[in-house]
N, C-alpha and C positions, 0 to 999 in steps of 0.2 A: 504493500500499501504505500503510495506517494503522499506526501504531505503537500498540498497545492497553497494553502494559506492557514496562518494561525494568527488572530488578531484579537483585540479586546474592544468593545464598545461601551461608552459610559451609559449608565441606566437612567437616560432621560427621555422624556416622551418625544417621539419623532425621530430617535436614532434607529428604529427598526428598519428604517429605509436606506439608512446609510450602511447597516449590516447587509442588507439584501444586495445593494450596489456592489459592496466588496465581494461578496462571494460569487455574484455573476462575473465580475472582471476577472477572478481568478480561475475560473472554468471554461473561460472563453473558447479555448481550443478543443473542447471535448465533443462538440457537434451535437449537442443537444437539440431538439426541435424547438421552434419557437413557442409552441405549446408548453412543452416541458420545462422550458425556461421562465415563462409565466407562472407555472404552478410551483417551481422551486422558489421564484422570488416572493410568492405568497407564503409558502411555508416557513422560509426562512424569517420575514418580517414578523409572521405571527409568533413563532417559536422565540423570537427575539422579544417581541413585546411581552409575551407571557413571562419570560425569564426576568426582564426588567421589572414588571409590576408585582407578580407573585413571588418570585425568588429574592430579587434584590430590593423589592419595597421603592423602586425608583430612587435608590441611594447612588448618587453618581461617584461615591468613593467604591462601590462593588460593581465593577464593570461585569458585563456579559461576555464570556470568551467564546469564540467561535474557531473551529478547526475544521478545515476542509480537506479531505482526503479522497484519493481515486486508485483504481486498479484498473485492470482491462474490462471487468465485469460490472463494476459499480463506482457510483459517485457517494460518499457520505459526508455529511455536514453535522457536526457536533456542536450543540448548543449548552453551554454550562452557565448555570447562575451560582449565586452563594446561599440558596434557600438552605435552611437546617430543619431537622426534624421530619415534619410531615412528608410522606412521599407524594408525587404527582399521582393524581387520581385517575382511575381507570377511564379510558376513552368511552362515552356513551354516545347514544344517538338523541340529540335534543328532542323533546316532545314540543313541536312546533303549537299545536292547539293549547298545551298546559301554560306555554309561554304567553300566547297571545291573551288568554283568559286570566293572567296574573297569578297564575298557580305555580308557576316557577321563575325564576329570576330570568330576565332577559338576556343575561349573560350565560356563559357556558358554552359557547360555540367553538372555542379556541382549538382544543386537541381533536374535535371531531373534523373541523376544517383542514387542519395540518395532516391527519390521517388520509383524508381524502385527496390530497395534494401529491402524496408521495407513494412509492412503491412498497415501503416499509417504514414504519415508525417504531423506534423502541424508546422507552424512557425508563430513568433509573434515578435512584435518590440513595446518599448516603448520610451520615451525619455531617458533612461539611457543604454539601451540593447537591442540586438536581441536574441531570443531563437529560438531553433529548437528542436522538439521532435519527436523522432523515436520510433515507436511503434511496437511491435512483438507480435502476440498473440500465447499464450501457449498451446491452447486447439484446437483440430479440430471444434468444436463448433463455437467457436470465428472466426476462421479462415474463416469457410464456410459462416457465416453471414456476414463477411467483403467482401468476394468475391462476395456475391450476391448482394452488394451495387455498385460495380464498374459496 
């Protein structure tokens, strides 16, 4: 696995766009379609925004770290925050009717959206940080193999 980028973004509102731009810049030569680039841009921005808000509580002294790696089969973007203690919740399908009727918070779309933008989503937590791994398969065989597992 080759590291294409490793950088930190201050936890300030709006910096999720900077994170997405930096990721897109370092993967420029990988040949992802425009559709997949847009999906990656959305997933990185949403993951970074969640990390800044929920993990780092928008504390600019707690940056979000992003590492971008690839090999012949996949592109992997890791997003780390300084969240401590509680694990990232399971991804669930939001109940639109319940949200519209005020029975559920209008929030809670982040992980659902991210999961639907990537080929694979892996989340983790330990006593020092949360991590989100966004995976995109770069060749057709890997994508078909992944789709057969869904």
